[in-house]
Backbone as CSV, one residue per row, in Angstrom:
resi,resn,N_x,N_y,N_z,CA_x,CA_y,CA_z,C_x,C_y,C_z
1,MET,139.442,122.099,90.178,138.240,122.044,91.305,136.845,121.552,90.347
2,ILE,136.467,120.419,91.203,135.239,120.058,90.892,134.319,120.238,92.138
3,THR,132.955,120.995,91.505,131.816,121.295,92.469,131.087,120.768,92.112
4,THR,130.392,120.009,93.241,129.135,118.886,93.024,127.942,120.024,93.577
5,TYR,126.889,119.760,93.363,125.627,120.746,93.505,124.534,119.178,93.951
6,MET,123.977,119.332,95.051,123.137,118.453,95.453,121.699,119.378,94.838
7,ALA,120.940,118.394,94.057,119.844,118.626,93.957,118.733,118.729,94.988
8,GLU,117.707,120.191,94.607,116.944,120.315,95.692,115.748,118.527,95.372
9,LEU,115.476,118.225,96.824,114.764,116.802,96.772,113.118,117.074,96.538
10,THR,112.294,116.585,95.835,111.140,116.917,96.225,110.376,116.708,97.145
11,GLN,109.015,116.980,97.429,108.066,116.721,98.147,108.048,115.152,98.818
12,ALA,107.763,114.743,97.165,107.478,113.350,97.275,108.809,112.362,98.043
13,GLU,110.008,112.667,97.294,111.125,112.082,97.856,111.539,112.331,99.522
14,LYS,111.222,113.525,100.067,111.547,113.817,101.301,110.430,113.024,102.077
15,THR,109.309,112.833,101.583,108.191,111.874,102.123,108.933,110.524,102.559
16,LYS,109.342,110.139,101.105,109.786,108.360,100.777,111.140,108.729,101.861
17,TYR,111.751,109.481,101.768,113.045,108.935,102.882,112.280,109.118,104.114
18,TRP,111.947,109.958,104.506,111.030,109.716,106.187,110.686,108.696,106.298
19,ALA,109.765,107.982,105.711,109.100,106.840,105.449,110.555,105.527,105.662
20,ASP,111.142,105.706,104.785,112.388,104.662,105.324,113.283,104.978,106.747
21,ILE,112.782,106.016,106.961,113.929,106.152,108.061,113.309,105.385,108.866
22,LYS,111.753,105.733,109.121,111.019,105.058,110.337,110.632,103.614,110.137
23,THR,111.155,102.923,109.301,110.752,101.630,108.792,112.573,101.050,109.507
24,GLN,113.250,101.805,109.221,114.832,101.663,109.604,114.716,101.456,110.930
25,TRP,114.345,102.468,111.665,113.910,102.799,113.330,113.042,101.441,113.615
26,LYS,112.433,100.966,113.066,111.485,99.704,113.268,112.493,98.716,113.601
27,ILE,113.395,98.436,112.668,114.385,97.534,112.660,115.026,97.582,113.762
28,VAL,115.671,98.802,113.978,116.687,99.026,115.124,116.021,99.113,116.384
29,LYS,114.959,99.311,116.472,114.253,99.080,118.024,113.880,97.554,118.464
30,GLU,113.437,96.781,117.151,113.192,95.514,117.274,114.365,94.861,117.455
31,GLY,115.245,94.913,117.128,116.660,94.018,116.928,116.763,93.136,116.092
32,LYS,116.206,92.883,114.959,116.462,92.205,114.649,117.952,91.513,113.843
33,ASN,117.669,90.297,114.222,119.031,89.710,114.147,119.612,90.135,112.602
34,GLY,121.148,90.510,113.167,122.011,90.695,111.495,121.487,92.324,111.181
35,GLU,120.422,92.657,111.035,119.803,93.879,110.281,120.398,94.942,111.054
36,VAL,120.414,94.978,112.062,120.491,96.446,113.030,121.729,97.298,112.487
37,ALA,122.901,96.660,112.181,123.787,97.733,111.754,123.697,98.131,110.717
38,LYS,123.171,97.278,109.369,122.911,98.043,108.243,121.628,98.596,108.458
39,ALA,120.431,98.947,108.830,119.378,99.771,109.314,120.101,101.149,109.855
40,LYS,120.532,101.501,110.846,121.282,102.088,111.748,122.449,102.995,110.288
41,GLN,123.171,102.289,109.598,123.563,103.077,108.249,122.669,103.516,107.600
42,GLN,121.787,102.908,107.146,120.725,103.424,106.134,120.173,104.228,107.048
43,ILE,119.839,104.467,107.823,119.192,105.992,108.772,119.863,107.130,108.886
44,ASN,121.675,106.996,108.935,122.057,108.203,108.738,122.613,108.735,107.222
45,ILE,122.582,107.671,106.074,122.180,108.124,104.734,121.617,108.927,104.553
46,LEU,120.322,108.292,104.879,119.133,108.713,104.420,118.959,110.419,105.222
47,GLN,119.509,110.656,106.493,119.355,111.855,107.016,120.648,113.079,106.034
48,GLU,121.262,112.290,105.800,122.666,113.094,105.210,121.881,113.409,103.807
49,LYS,120.824,112.717,103.173,120.209,113.049,101.930,119.031,114.022,102.247
50,LEU,118.796,114.258,103.184,117.826,115.352,103.723,118.466,116.430,104.687
51,GLU,119.373,116.278,104.729,120.548,117.416,105.092,119.737,117.483,106.572
52,VAL,119.770,116.873,107.406,119.143,116.832,109.008,120.125,116.350,109.869
53,GLU,119.744,116.576,110.790,120.846,115.860,111.995,121.019,114.807,111.775
54,VAL,122.307,114.012,111.739,122.420,113.031,111.749,123.023,111.913,113.047
55,THR,121.869,110.756,113.448,121.631,110.029,114.597,123.459,109.689,115.054
56,ASP,123.719,110.025,116.761,124.658,109.459,116.951,123.933,108.048,117.904
57,PHE,124.495,106.812,117.031,123.939,105.557,117.624,124.514,105.048,118.972
58,ASN,125.611,106.010,119.480,125.757,105.566,120.935,124.929,106.180,121.818
59,LYS,123.954,107.221,121.393,122.749,107.486,122.401,121.603,106.609,122.291
60,GLU,121.490,106.008,120.528,120.065,104.719,120.696,118.899,105.751,120.590
61,THR,118.629,106.637,120.281,117.569,107.130,120.497,117.229,108.207,119.073
62,PRO,115.887,108.596,118.464,115.980,109.079,117.322,115.843,110.691,117.305
63,THR,116.881,111.262,116.331,117.193,113.031,116.739,115.584,113.306,116.730
64,GLN,115.737,114.704,117.423,114.571,115.252,117.590,113.783,115.815,116.302
65,GLU,114.560,116.012,115.161,113.788,115.758,113.846,112.699,115.229,113.365
66,VAL,113.177,113.504,113.706,112.834,112.770,113.436,111.201,112.650,114.225
67,GLU,111.610,112.670,115.876,110.452,112.551,116.596,109.386,113.755,116.050
68,GLU,109.977,114.548,116.057,108.959,115.711,115.395,108.480,115.589,114.211
69,TYR,108.782,115.344,113.120,108.164,114.884,111.852,107.073,113.361,112.228
70,THR,107.571,112.592,113.112,106.657,111.669,113.476,105.051,112.203,113.703
71,LEU,105.578,112.771,115.341,104.740,113.161,115.858,103.933,114.498,115.054
72,ALA,104.465,115.011,114.155,103.185,116.070,113.574,102.390,115.424,112.539
73,GLN,102.956,114.109,111.711,102.631,113.581,110.487,101.332,112.572,111.143
74,ALA,101.451,112.215,112.520,100.561,111.309,113.171,99.594,112.289,113.494
75,GLU,99.813,113.427,114.123,98.748,114.266,114.891,98.170,114.876,113.570
76,GLU,98.502,114.965,112.205,98.389,115.717,110.966,96.828,114.264,110.561
77,ILE,97.588,113.350,110.200,96.533,112.139,109.822,95.629,111.583,110.589
78,ILE,95.774,111.537,111.714,94.902,110.949,112.836,93.597,112.026,113.138
79,GLY,94.487,113.276,113.789,93.297,114.456,114.384,92.394,113.585,115.543
80,GLU,92.089,114.888,116.177,90.842,114.371,117.349,89.776,113.390,116.861
81,GLU,89.127,113.920,115.764,87.829,113.075,115.103,87.951,111.557,114.908
82,ASN,89.153,111.371,114.544,89.321,109.725,114.331,89.628,108.806,115.272
83,ILE,90.224,109.642,116.542,90.497,108.434,117.785,89.464,107.356,117.542
84,ASP,88.009,107.441,117.837,87.419,106.862,117.976,87.199,105.516,116.687
85,LEU,87.135,106.183,115.583,87.722,105.124,114.416,88.535,103.975,114.584
86,ILE,89.822,104.902,114.656,91.356,104.210,115.516,91.090,103.241,116.425
87,ASP,90.456,103.577,116.904,90.146,102.494,118.709,88.710,101.600,117.596
88,LYS,88.082,101.669,116.844,87.354,100.295,116.584,87.797,99.450,115.301
89,GLY,88.812,99.981,114.437,89.976,99.540,113.667,90.801,98.728,114.820
90,VAL,91.479,98.791,116.121,92.493,98.467,116.493,91.342,97.165,116.784
91,ASP,90.303,97.539,117.405,89.257,96.062,118.182,88.984,95.165,117.031
92,PHE,88.972,95.701,115.693,88.284,94.874,114.952,89.942,93.833,114.397
93,ALA,90.868,94.415,114.030,91.850,93.960,114.178,92.386,92.648,115.131
94,ILE,92.249,93.053,116.404,92.418,92.148,117.425,91.146,90.912,117.100
95,ALA,90.078,91.314,117.305,88.921,90.039,116.954,89.473,89.030,115.735
96,TYR,89.677,90.243,114.447,90.289,89.261,113.438,90.763,88.349,113.462
97,ASN,92.395,88.961,114.096,93.418,87.841,114.782,93.438,86.944,115.553
98,VAL,92.115,86.940,116.206,91.585,85.468,117.080,90.686,84.594,116.527
99,LEU,89.627,85.319,115.457,88.795,84.655,114.531,89.865,83.624,113.401
100,VAL,90.685,84.051,112.814,91.510,83.738,112.238,92.277,82.370,112.806
101,ARG,93.017,82.655,113.906,93.647,81.575,115.122,92.513,80.398,115.104
102,ASP,91.648,80.990,115.560,90.777,79.871,115.842,90.170,78.618,114.710
103,LEU,89.612,79.410,113.428,89.245,79.040,112.216,90.279,78.130,112.125
104,THR,91.786,78.403,112.301,92.737,77.708,111.657,93.235,76.426,112.704
105,VAL,93.119,76.775,113.701,92.971,75.528,115.048,91.519,74.490,114.639
106,LYS,90.847,74.905,114.012,89.527,73.870,113.937,90.041,73.056,112.840
107,LYS,90.427,73.802,111.519,91.062,72.945,110.604,92.343,72.497,110.667
108,TYR,93.297,72.580,111.255,94.709,72.432,111.823,94.759,71.715,112.669
109,PRO,94.371,70.901,114.047,94.529,71.187,115.363,95.560,70.640,115.910
110,LYS,96.468,70.156,114.799,98.018,70.311,115.475,98.445,71.446,115.625
111,LEU,98.439,72.475,114.715,98.766,73.559,115.110,98.113,74.328,116.726
112,LYS,97.372,73.443,117.169,97.027,74.381,118.435,97.572,75.150,119.076
113,ASN,99.046,74.573,119.627,100.156,75.244,120.498,101.312,75.501,119.664
114,ASN,101.009,75.580,118.560,102.082,76.177,117.401,101.684,77.613,117.148
115,HIS,102.552,78.608,118.417,101.820,79.924,118.090,102.720,80.669,116.795
116,ALA,104.075,80.061,116.223,104.698,80.657,115.146,103.699,80.133,113.869
117,GLY,103.163,78.848,113.767,102.394,78.441,112.763,101.289,79.392,112.770
118,LEU,100.201,79.748,113.609,99.049,80.617,114.085,99.487,81.772,113.160
119,GLY,100.598,82.224,113.907,100.914,83.664,113.490,101.226,83.751,112.005
120,GLN,102.109,82.655,111.548,101.762,82.648,110.241,100.816,82.235,109.147
121,MET,99.769,81.986,110.049,98.174,82.154,109.102,97.847,83.178,109.097
122,VAL,97.850,84.308,110.234,97.397,85.204,110.449,98.157,86.397,109.204
123,ASN,99.454,86.291,109.584,100.353,86.902,108.691,99.667,86.442,106.819
124,ILE,99.351,85.557,107.100,98.906,85.076,105.541,97.869,85.409,104.909
125,SER,96.707,85.707,105.902,95.514,86.046,105.494,95.426,88.172,105.579
126,TYR,96.249,88.083,106.212,96.493,89.732,106.372,97.042,90.100,104.800
127,ASP,97.985,89.408,104.349,98.814,89.601,103.111,97.835,89.592,101.904
128,ARG,96.764,88.377,102.000,95.708,88.397,101.470,94.615,89.752,100.849
129,ILE,94.713,90.218,102.397,93.540,91.307,102.667,94.082,92.664,101.670
130,LYS,95.509,92.801,101.797,96.643,93.872,101.324,96.482,93.414,100.008
131,SER,96.794,92.293,99.034,96.736,91.989,98.019,95.217,92.275,97.258
132,LYS,94.049,92.284,97.613,92.657,92.675,97.433,92.446,94.414,97.506
133,LEU,93.236,94.896,98.313,93.002,96.298,98.392,93.941,96.853,97.288
134,LYS,94.701,96.606,96.472,95.545,97.162,95.484,94.696,96.987,94.492
């Protein structure tokens, strides 16, 4: 008889798995074409690795543990004292989005009614910002 023992997960592994679960849930909720079934399967695999309740996708809701973990993490990270800062950050992101769209239309007038094209330009600019922050 062969006995297998699961190694204890490190905190870093647990944190990564929870982050991966949240990413997969986003795919499920957005209903990205062709990716939902794979995301659901990945969620269940990660839940098994974490040894927590496995989601029954017939209900289509996150497990209680995922909801509690997500809420606890958000409350810990954000905290009451940072709500104003977050609101300012959201306002800045909205203003930045509008600015990039306006500048893009000025430079490329044909994109004025091309919402997908304008969205791409905003995404490209965000990617450039992220690369500079690394």
